[in-house]
LOBASE-141852 format. One record per residue (C-alpha): y, z, x; residue number from 1; residue in one letter. Coordinates in steps of 0.2 Angstrom, whole numbers, plus 5000, padded with zeros to 4 digits. Last residue first. Layout:
N
+------+------+------+-----+------+
!   c2 !   c3 !   c1 !  nr ! rest !
+------+------+------+-----+------+
!    Y !    Z !    X ! NUM !    a !
...
+------+------+------+-----+------+
END
This chain:
369
+------+------+------+-----+------+
!   c2 !   c3 !   c1 !  nr ! rest !
+------+------+------+-----+------+
! 5301 ! 5220 ! 5068 ! 369 !    x !
! 5306 ! 5237 ! 5076 ! 368 !    x !
! 5320 ! 5235 ! 5089 ! 367 !    x !
! 5321 ! 5245 ! 5106 ! 366 !    x !
! 5338 ! 5245 ! 5113 ! 365 !    x !
! 5338 ! 5237 ! 5131 ! 364 !    x !
! 5332 ! 5244 ! 5147 ! 363 !    x !
! 5340 ! 5237 ! 5164 ! 362 !    x !
! 5328 ! 5225 ! 5174 ! 361 !    x !
! 5323 ! 5231 ! 5191 ! 360 !    x !
! 5313 ! 5215 ! 5198 ! 359 !    x !
! 5328 ! 5204 ! 5195 ! 358 !    x !
! 5330 ! 5186 ! 5191 ! 357 !    x !
! 5346 ! 5178 ! 5198 ! 356 !    x !
! 5346 ! 5162 ! 5187 ! 355 !    x !
! 5346 ! 5151 ! 5202 ! 354 !    x !
! 5332 ! 5160 ! 5211 ! 353 !    x !
! 5321 ! 5161 ! 5196 ! 352 !    x !
! 5325 ! 5142 ! 5193 ! 351 !    x !
! 5319 ! 5138 ! 5211 ! 350 !    x !
! 5303 ! 5148 ! 5206 ! 349 !    x !
! 5301 ! 5138 ! 5190 ! 348 !    x !
! 5302 ! 5122 ! 5200 ! 347 !    x !
! 5289 ! 5127 ! 5212 ! 346 !    x !
! 5277 ! 5132 ! 5198 ! 345 !    x !
! 5280 ! 5116 ! 5189 ! 344 !    x !
! 5275 ! 5106 ! 5204 ! 343 !    x !
! 5260 ! 5117 ! 5207 ! 342 !    x !
! 5255 ! 5114 ! 5189 ! 341 !    x !
! 5256 ! 5128 ! 5176 ! 340 !    x !
! 5242 ! 5133 ! 5164 ! 339 !    x !
! 5245 ! 5146 ! 5151 ! 338 !    x !
! 5262 ! 5138 ! 5145 ! 337 !    x !
! 5274 ! 5151 ! 5137 ! 336 !    x !
! 5278 ! 5146 ! 5119 ! 335 !    x !
! 5294 ! 5150 ! 5111 ! 334 !    x !
! 5291 ! 5153 ! 5093 ! 333 !    x !
! 5304 ! 5146 ! 5081 ! 332 !    x !
! 5303 ! 5152 ! 5063 ! 331 !    x !
! 5309 ! 5139 ! 5050 ! 330 !    x !
! 5314 ! 5144 ! 5033 ! 329 !    x !
! 5314 ! 5132 ! 5019 ! 328 !    x !
! 5326 ! 5135 ! 5004 ! 327 !    x !
! 5323 ! 5135 ! 4985 ! 326 !    x !
! 5328 ! 5120 ! 4974 ! 325 !    x !
! 5340 ! 5116 ! 4960 ! 324 !    x !
! 5338 ! 5101 ! 4948 ! 323 !    x !
! 5329 ! 5112 ! 4935 ! 322 !    x !
! 5313 ! 5111 ! 4924 ! 321 !    x !
! 5304 ! 5123 ! 4936 ! 320 !    x !
! 5314 ! 5127 ! 4952 ! 319 !    x !
! 5310 ! 5114 ! 4965 ! 318 !    x !
! 5301 ! 5122 ! 4980 ! 317 !    x !
! 5310 ! 5123 ! 4997 ! 316 !    x !
! 5320 ! 5111 ! 5007 ! 315 !    x !
! 5337 ! 5115 ! 4998 ! 314 !    x !
! 5345 ! 5123 ! 5013 ! 313 !    x !
! 5335 ! 5122 ! 5030 ! 312 !    x !
! 5337 ! 5140 ! 5036 ! 311 !    x !
! 5333 ! 5144 ! 5055 ! 310 !    x !
! 5323 ! 5159 ! 5060 ! 309 !    x !
! 5323 ! 5165 ! 5078 ! 308 !    x !
! 5306 ! 5173 ! 5083 ! 307 !    x !
! 5307 ! 5168 ! 5101 ! 306 !    x !
! 5325 ! 5167 ! 5107 ! 305 !    x !
! 5336 ! 5152 ! 5107 ! 304 !    x !
! 5347 ! 5150 ! 5122 ! 303 !    x !
! 5352 ! 5133 ! 5117 ! 302 !    x !
! 5353 ! 5129 ! 5099 ! 301 !    x !
! 5338 ! 5120 ! 5091 ! 300 !    x !
! 5344 ! 5106 ! 5080 ! 299 !    x !
! 5332 ! 5101 ! 5066 ! 298 !    x !
! 5328 ! 5083 ! 5061 ! 297 !    x !
! 5318 ! 5082 ! 5045 ! 296 !    x !
! 5302 ! 5074 ! 5041 ! 295 !    x !
! 5294 ! 5070 ! 5024 ! 294 !    x !
! 5278 ! 5077 ! 5017 ! 293 !    x !
! 5285 ! 5085 ! 5002 ! 292 !    x !
! 5283 ! 5102 ! 5009 ! 291 !    x !
! 5294 ! 5098 ! 5025 ! 290 !    x !
! 5287 ! 5092 ! 5041 ! 289 !    x !
! 5297 ! 5095 ! 5057 ! 288 !    x !
! 5307 ! 5085 ! 5070 ! 287 !    x !
! 5315 ! 5093 ! 5085 ! 286 !    x !
! 5332 ! 5091 ! 5092 ! 285 !    x !
! 5335 ! 5102 ! 5108 ! 284 !    x !
! 5343 ! 5117 ! 5116 ! 283 !    x !
! 5343 ! 5121 ! 5134 ! 282 !    x !
! 5334 ! 5137 ! 5135 ! 281 !    x !
! 5324 ! 5136 ! 5120 ! 280 !    x !
! 5319 ! 5118 ! 5123 ! 279 !    x !
! 5315 ! 5122 ! 5141 ! 278 !    x !
! 5304 ! 5137 ! 5136 ! 277 !    x !
! 5295 ! 5125 ! 5124 ! 276 !    x !
! 5295 ! 5126 ! 5105 ! 275 !    x !
! 5282 ! 5131 ! 5093 ! 274 !    x !
! 5283 ! 5129 ! 5074 ! 273 !    x !
! 5282 ! 5142 ! 5060 ! 272 !    x !
! 5285 ! 5138 ! 5042 ! 271 !    x !
! 5292 ! 5148 ! 5028 ! 270 !    x !
! 5294 ! 5142 ! 5010 ! 269 !    x !
! 5307 ! 5147 ! 4996 ! 268 !    x !
! 5304 ! 5145 ! 4978 ! 267 !    x !
! 5295 ! 5162 ! 4975 ! 266 !    x !
! 5289 ! 5166 ! 4993 ! 265 !    x !
! 5277 ! 5152 ! 4999 ! 264 !    x !
! 5269 ! 5151 ! 5016 ! 263 !    x !
! 5267 ! 5134 ! 5023 ! 262 !    x !
! 5254 ! 5131 ! 5037 ! 261 !    x !
! 5237 ! 5130 ! 5030 ! 260 !    x !
! 5243 ! 5128 ! 5012 ! 259 !    x !
! 5237 ! 5140 ! 4998 ! 258 !    x !
! 5229 ! 5134 ! 4982 ! 257 !    x !
! 5240 ! 5136 ! 4966 ! 256 !    x !
! 5232 ! 5145 ! 4952 ! 255 !    x !
! 5239 ! 5141 ! 4934 ! 254 !    x !
! 5234 ! 5150 ! 4918 ! 253 !    x !
! 5235 ! 5137 ! 4903 ! 252 !    x !
! 5237 ! 5145 ! 4886 ! 251 !    x !
! 5230 ! 5135 ! 4871 ! 250 !    x !
! 5239 ! 5141 ! 4855 ! 249 !    x !
! 5233 ! 5148 ! 4838 ! 248 !    x !
! 5234 ! 5139 ! 4822 ! 247 !    x !
! 5246 ! 5145 ! 4809 ! 246 !    x !
! 5240 ! 5155 ! 4794 ! 245 !    x !
! 5235 ! 5147 ! 4777 ! 244 !    x !
! 5222 ! 5160 ! 4773 ! 243 !    x !
! 5215 ! 5159 ! 4791 ! 242 !    x !
! 5222 ! 5151 ! 4806 ! 241 !    x !
! 5212 ! 5138 ! 4816 ! 240 !    x !
! 5208 ! 5142 ! 4834 ! 239 !    x !
! 5220 ! 5136 ! 4848 ! 238 !    x !
! 5229 ! 5119 ! 4849 ! 237 !    x !
! 5244 ! 5124 ! 4839 ! 236 !    x !
! 5256 ! 5125 ! 4853 ! 235 !    x !
! 5251 ! 5120 ! 4871 ! 234 !    x !
! 5257 ! 5135 ! 4882 ! 233 !    x !
! 5260 ! 5134 ! 4901 ! 232 !    x !
! 5257 ! 5150 ! 4911 ! 231 !    x !
! 5262 ! 5153 ! 4929 ! 230 !    x !
! 5251 ! 5165 ! 4939 ! 229 !    x !
! 5251 ! 5155 ! 4955 ! 228 !    x !
! 5267 ! 5145 ! 4956 ! 227 !    x !
! 5275 ! 5131 ! 4947 ! 226 !    x !
! 5288 ! 5121 ! 4955 ! 225 !    x !
! 5285 ! 5103 ! 4949 ! 224 !    x !
! 5279 ! 5103 ! 4931 ! 223 !    x !
! 5261 ! 5103 ! 4925 ! 222 !    x !
! 5259 ! 5089 ! 4912 ! 221 !    x !
! 5244 ! 5091 ! 4901 ! 220 !    x !
! 5230 ! 5079 ! 4897 ! 219 !    x !
! 5219 ! 5086 ! 4883 ! 218 !    x !
! 5200 ! 5087 ! 4880 ! 217 !    x !
! 5192 ! 5094 ! 4864 ! 216 !    x !
! 5176 ! 5102 ! 4859 ! 215 !    x !
! 5176 ! 5107 ! 4841 ! 214 !    x !
! 5169 ! 5122 ! 4831 ! 213 !    x !
! 5169 ! 5122 ! 4812 ! 212 !    x !
! 5180 ! 5132 ! 4800 ! 211 !    x !
! 5181 ! 5136 ! 4782 ! 210 !    x !
! 5168 ! 5150 ! 4785 ! 209 !    x !
! 5157 ! 5146 ! 4769 ! 208 !    x !
! 5143 ! 5139 ! 4779 ! 207 !    x !
! 5154 ! 5127 ! 4788 ! 206 !    x !
! 5145 ! 5111 ! 4784 ! 205 !    x !
! 5135 ! 5116 ! 4769 ! 204 !    x !
! 5151 ! 5123 ! 4760 ! 203 !    x !
! 5147 ! 5139 ! 4752 ! 202 !    x !
! 5144 ! 5140 ! 4733 ! 201 !    x !
! 5148 ! 5157 ! 4726 ! 200 !    x !
! 5163 ! 5159 ! 4738 ! 199 !    x !
! 5169 ! 5176 ! 4744 ! 198 !    x !
! 5185 ! 5186 ! 4742 ! 197 !    x !
! 5195 ! 5199 ! 4751 ! 196 !    x !
! 5196 ! 5189 ! 4767 ! 195 !    x !
! 5191 ! 5204 ! 4779 ! 194 !    x !
! 5174 ! 5197 ! 4784 ! 193 !    x !
! 5169 ! 5194 ! 4766 ! 192 !    x !
! 5153 ! 5204 ! 4766 ! 191 !    x !
! 5156 ! 5215 ! 4781 ! 190 !    x !
! 5172 ! 5222 ! 4775 ! 189 !    x !
! 5183 ! 5225 ! 4790 ! 188 !    x !
! 5185 ! 5244 ! 4794 ! 187 !    x !
! 5194 ! 5258 ! 4787 ! 186 !    x !
! 5191 ! 5276 ! 4793 ! 185 !    x !
! 5187 ! 5291 ! 4783 ! 184 !    x !
! 5189 ! 5309 ! 4789 ! 183 !    x !
! 5188 ! 5325 ! 4780 ! 182 !    x !
! 5172 ! 5323 ! 4771 ! 181 !    x !
! 5164 ! 5306 ! 4775 ! 180 !    x !
! 5164 ! 5291 ! 4786 ! 179 !    x !
! 5166 ! 5273 ! 4782 ! 178 !    x !
! 5179 ! 5265 ! 4771 ! 177 !    x !
! 5178 ! 5246 ! 4767 ! 176 !    x !
! 5192 ! 5233 ! 4770 ! 175 !    x !
! 5196 ! 5216 ! 4764 ! 174 !    x !
! 5206 ! 5223 ! 4749 ! 173 !    x !
! 5198 ! 5212 ! 4737 ! 172 !    x !
! 5186 ! 5223 ! 4728 ! 171 !    x !
! 5179 ! 5228 ! 4745 ! 170 !    x !
! 5160 ! 5225 ! 4741 ! 169 !    x !
! 5162 ! 5214 ! 4726 ! 168 !    x !
! 5173 ! 5202 ! 4735 ! 167 !    x !
! 5185 ! 5194 ! 4722 ! 166 !    x !
! 5180 ! 5176 ! 4718 ! 165 !    x !
! 5179 ! 5159 ! 4725 ! 164 !    x !
! 5168 ! 5146 ! 4715 ! 163 !    x !
! 5169 ! 5132 ! 4728 ! 162 !    x !
! 5167 ! 5131 ! 4747 ! 161 !    x !
! 5174 ! 5138 ! 4763 ! 160 !    x !
! 5192 ! 5133 ! 4758 ! 159 !    x !
! 5196 ! 5124 ! 4774 ! 158 !    x !
! 5197 ! 5107 ! 4768 ! 157 !    x !
! 5179 ! 5108 ! 4761 ! 156 !    x !
! 5171 ! 5094 ! 4771 ! 155 !    x !
! 5185 ! 5093 ! 4784 ! 154 !    x !
! 5182 ! 5111 ! 4790 ! 153 !    x !
! 5198 ! 5118 ! 4798 ! 152 !    x !
! 5197 ! 5119 ! 4817 ! 151 !    x !
! 5189 ! 5131 ! 4829 ! 150 !    x !
! 5191 ! 5129 ! 4847 ! 149 !    x !
! 5181 ! 5123 ! 4862 ! 148 !    x !
! 5190 ! 5118 ! 4879 ! 147 !    x !
! 5193 ! 5104 ! 4891 ! 146 !    x !
! 5208 ! 5101 ! 4902 ! 145 !    x !
! 5214 ! 5086 ! 4911 ! 144 !    x !
! 5228 ! 5088 ! 4923 ! 143 !    x !
! 5244 ! 5079 ! 4926 ! 142 !    x !
! 5255 ! 5083 ! 4941 ! 141 !    x !
! 5271 ! 5091 ! 4948 ! 140 !    x !
! 5278 ! 5087 ! 4965 ! 139 !    x !
! 5278 ! 5103 ! 4974 ! 138 !    x !
! 5264 ! 5111 ! 4964 ! 137 !    x !
! 5253 ! 5096 ! 4967 ! 136 !    x !
! 5256 ! 5098 ! 4986 ! 135 !    x !
! 5249 ! 5116 ! 4985 ! 134 !    x !
! 5234 ! 5109 ! 4976 ! 133 !    x !
! 5230 ! 5114 ! 4958 ! 132 !    x !
! 5219 ! 5126 ! 4949 ! 131 !    x !
! 5218 ! 5127 ! 4930 ! 130 !    x !
! 5211 ! 5141 ! 4919 ! 129 !    x !
! 5211 ! 5139 ! 4900 ! 128 !    x !
! 5214 ! 5153 ! 4888 ! 127 !    x !
! 5212 ! 5151 ! 4870 ! 126 !    x !
! 5224 ! 5158 ! 4856 ! 125 !    x !
! 5217 ! 5166 ! 4841 ! 124 !    x !
! 5222 ! 5159 ! 4824 ! 123 !    x !
! 5237 ! 5166 ! 4814 ! 122 !    x !
! 5233 ! 5176 ! 4799 ! 121 !    x !
! 5238 ! 5174 ! 4781 ! 120 !    x !
! 5234 ! 5189 ! 4770 ! 119 !    x !
! 5217 ! 5193 ! 4765 ! 118 !    x !
! 5216 ! 5209 ! 4775 ! 117 !    x !
! 5228 ! 5218 ! 4764 ! 116 !    x !
! 5239 ! 5231 ! 4771 ! 115 !    x !
! 5236 ! 5249 ! 4765 ! 114 !    x !
! 5251 ! 5256 ! 4756 ! 113 !    x !
! 5243 ! 5260 ! 4739 ! 112 !    x !
! 5227 ! 5267 ! 4748 ! 111 !    x !
! 5237 ! 5279 ! 4758 ! 110 !    x !
! 5223 ! 5292 ! 4756 ! 109 !    x !
! 5223 ! 5304 ! 4770 ! 108 !    x !
! 5211 ! 5296 ! 4783 ! 107 !    x !
! 5216 ! 5278 ! 4779 ! 106 !    x !
! 5234 ! 5283 ! 4779 ! 105 !    x !
! 5232 ! 5290 ! 4796 ! 104 !    x !
! 5226 ! 5273 ! 4803 ! 103 !    x !
! 5242 ! 5265 ! 4797 ! 102 !    x !
! 5253 ! 5279 ! 4804 ! 101 !    x !
! 5244 ! 5277 ! 4821 ! 100 !    x !
! 5253 ! 5261 ! 4823 !  99 !    x !
! 5255 ! 5245 ! 4813 !  98 !    x !
! 5269 ! 5251 ! 4803 !  97 !    x !
! 5280 ! 5263 ! 4811 !  96 !    x !
! 5278 ! 5276 ! 4825 !  95 !    x !
! 5268 ! 5291 ! 4829 !  94 !    x !
! 5279 ! 5306 ! 4825 !  93 !    x !
! 5290 ! 5298 ! 4812 !  92 !    x !
! 5276 ! 5289 ! 4804 !  91 !    x !
! 5266 ! 5305 ! 4803 !  90 !    x !
! 5280 ! 5315 ! 4795 !  89 !    x !
! 5276 ! 5313 ! 4777 !  88 !    x !
! 5257 ! 5313 ! 4780 !  87 !    x !
! 5258 ! 5329 ! 4790 !  86 !    x !
! 5269 ! 5337 ! 4777 !  85 !    x !
! 5258 ! 5333 ! 4763 !  84 !    x !
! 5242 ! 5338 ! 4772 !  83 !    x !
! 5232 ! 5344 ! 4756 !  82 !    x !
! 5214 ! 5344 ! 4762 !  81 !    x !
! 5211 ! 5362 ! 4757 !  80 !    x !
! 5213 ! 5370 ! 4774 !  79 !    x !
! 5231 ! 5375 ! 4771 !  78 !    x !
! 5241 ! 5381 ! 4756 !  77 !    x !
! 5227 ! 5391 ! 4748 !  76 !    x !
! 5231 ! 5407 ! 4758 !  75 !    x !
! 5248 ! 5405 ! 4766 !  74 !    x !
! 5253 ! 5423 ! 4766 !  73 !    x !
! 5236 ! 5429 ! 4769 !  72 !    x !
! 5234 ! 5419 ! 4785 !  71 !    x !
! 5248 ! 5430 ! 4793 !  70 !    x !
! 5260 ! 5440 ! 4781 !  69 !    x !
! 5277 ! 5439 ! 4789 !  68 !    x !
! 5275 ! 5424 ! 4801 !  67 !    x !
! 5264 ! 5415 ! 4789 !  66 !    x !
! 5276 ! 5417 ! 4774 !  65 !    x !
! 5291 ! 5411 ! 4785 !  64 !    x !
! 5281 ! 5396 ! 4791 !  63 !    x !
! 5276 ! 5392 ! 4773 !  62 !    x !
! 5294 ! 5392 ! 4768 !  61 !    x !
! 5300 ! 5382 ! 4783 !  60 !    x !
! 5287 ! 5369 ! 4782 !  59 !    x !
! 5282 ! 5362 ! 4799 !  58 !    x !
! 5273 ! 5378 ! 4804 !  57 !    x !
! 5261 ! 5376 ! 4789 !  56 !    x !
! 5256 ! 5358 ! 4790 !  55 !    x !
! 5257 ! 5358 ! 4809 !  54 !    x !
! 5243 ! 5372 ! 4809 !  53 !    x !
! 5232 ! 5362 ! 4797 !  52 !    x !
! 5234 ! 5346 ! 4807 !  51 !    x !
! 5230 ! 5355 ! 4823 !  50 !    x !
! 5214 ! 5362 ! 4816 !  49 !    x !
! 5209 ! 5345 ! 4809 !  48 !    x !
! 5212 ! 5336 ! 4826 !  47 !    x !
! 5203 ! 5350 ! 4835 !  46 !    x !
! 5188 ! 5349 ! 4823 !  45 !    x !
! 5187 ! 5330 ! 4825 !  44 !    x !
! 5188 ! 5331 ! 4844 !  43 !    x !
! 5173 ! 5344 ! 4843 !  42 !    x !
! 5164 ! 5332 ! 4831 !  41 !    x !
! 5165 ! 5317 ! 4842 !  40 !    x !
! 5156 ! 5303 ! 4832 !  39 !    x !
! 5171 ! 5291 ! 4836 !  38 !    x !
! 5184 ! 5298 ! 4848 !  37 !    x !
! 5198 ! 5285 ! 4849 !  36 !    x !
! 5199 ! 5283 ! 4830 !  35 !    x !
! 5195 ! 5301 ! 4828 !  34 !    x !
! 5212 ! 5306 ! 4837 !  33 !    x !
! 5209 ! 5320 ! 4849 !  32 !    x !
! 5222 ! 5317 ! 4863 !  31 !    x !
! 5234 ! 5309 ! 4851 !  30 !    x !
! 5233 ! 5323 ! 4839 !  29 !    x !
! 5235 ! 5336 ! 4852 !  28 !    x !
! 5251 ! 5328 ! 4860 !  27 !    x !
! 5258 ! 5324 ! 4843 !  26 !    x !
! 5256 ! 5342 ! 4837 !  25 !    x !
! 5265 ! 5349 ! 4852 !  24 !    x !
! 5279 ! 5337 ! 4850 !  23 !    x !
! 5281 ! 5342 ! 4832 !  22 !    x !
! 5281 ! 5360 ! 4836 !  21 !    x !
! 5294 ! 5357 ! 4849 !  20 !    x !
! 5305 ! 5347 ! 4837 !  19 !    x !
! 5303 ! 5361 ! 4824 !  18 !    x !
! 5309 ! 5374 ! 4836 !  17 !    x !
! 5297 ! 5386 ! 4845 !  16 !    x !
! 5302 ! 5405 ! 4842 !  15 !    x !
! 5284 ! 5409 ! 4839 !  14 !    x !
! 5278 ! 5401 ! 4855 !  13 !    x !
! 5269 ! 5385 ! 4857 !  12 !    x !
! 5251 ! 5380 ! 4861 !  11 !    x !
! 5248 ! 5371 ! 4845 !  10 !    x !
! 5232 ! 5381 ! 4841 !   9 !    x !
! 5240 ! 5396 ! 4848 !   8 !    x !
! 5255 ! 5395 ! 4836 !   7 !    x !
! 5242 ! 5393 ! 4822 !   6 !    x !
! 5233 ! 5408 ! 4826 !   5 !    x !
! 5215 ! 5404 ! 4827 !   4 !    x !
! 5203 ! 5405 ! 4813 !   3 !    x !
! 5188 ! 5417 ! 4815 !   2 !    x !
! 5171 ! 5408 ! 4815 !   1 !    x !
+------+------+------+-----+------+
END
């Protein structure tokens, strides 16, 4: 199969700048990376083709020769597995350590820079879900949680056994290479599980792993003011670390049950209460319940319209680990009675006459709620 023009491979013009060439290569390499397309020969070929094109066009001398003589001008300079420019620039293109550059090293031979899998590693964190009542979120509460985690084996003190020696499979690196030809991918050594060493006499309690499973129960304090989605962390109660690494954490995800009447928005709460036509017209003192169960007197001003909102400062949720609180907003809903007695009907008609009600009302500006 005939080779494609390098500019065509990268999708750039012949006057493209070095930055444009680098950007084009990055896009193709990211889209066809073998680590994200395992066993995809077509993606592998596209990645290889783009790498070859970048190797030539990113080098000023090679690019000049290619522009002048075509493939003949760079014969032997590409396609032979010598991707020095690609390797040199890969960290710049794909980011620093821990990103694609580390993967690239495993493809093109960065053995001396490969990170050891036998270094200290922190244990995994454990998620625990807890659901609390609306009222418990107001006052704070204590909850018992249960979970299972790995701990250091007491029999071997976490060593896994005796007679530790370098792993014969990975020779201490903690990794083995898989694949062939152009691409090789590093994976965790199946013999030592990435530790880089094995024990000749495994501990009978932990079977050489150095850890055992344990069921544990803890009582945790949930502070006042938490809301759904809040997280609490109990340090050092997750899975045991490896090779001297720190233990993981327990992360508690909190869900707060909704209340029948109160609606929460951050640290503020909203409550809707009905008032009568007379209370709205004349004004009144009413008593309403707050989120902590107490009652507070609220003065309804005369001439209140339905939907008016009053603010009760500091009657909302407490701010976590703070003395401040949110506000409570009271929405007043004027209720029109559905069933009216004869006496009430007579009084309302008298009120109509006194108020001068009209059957030809003047329009007013329409307001969208």
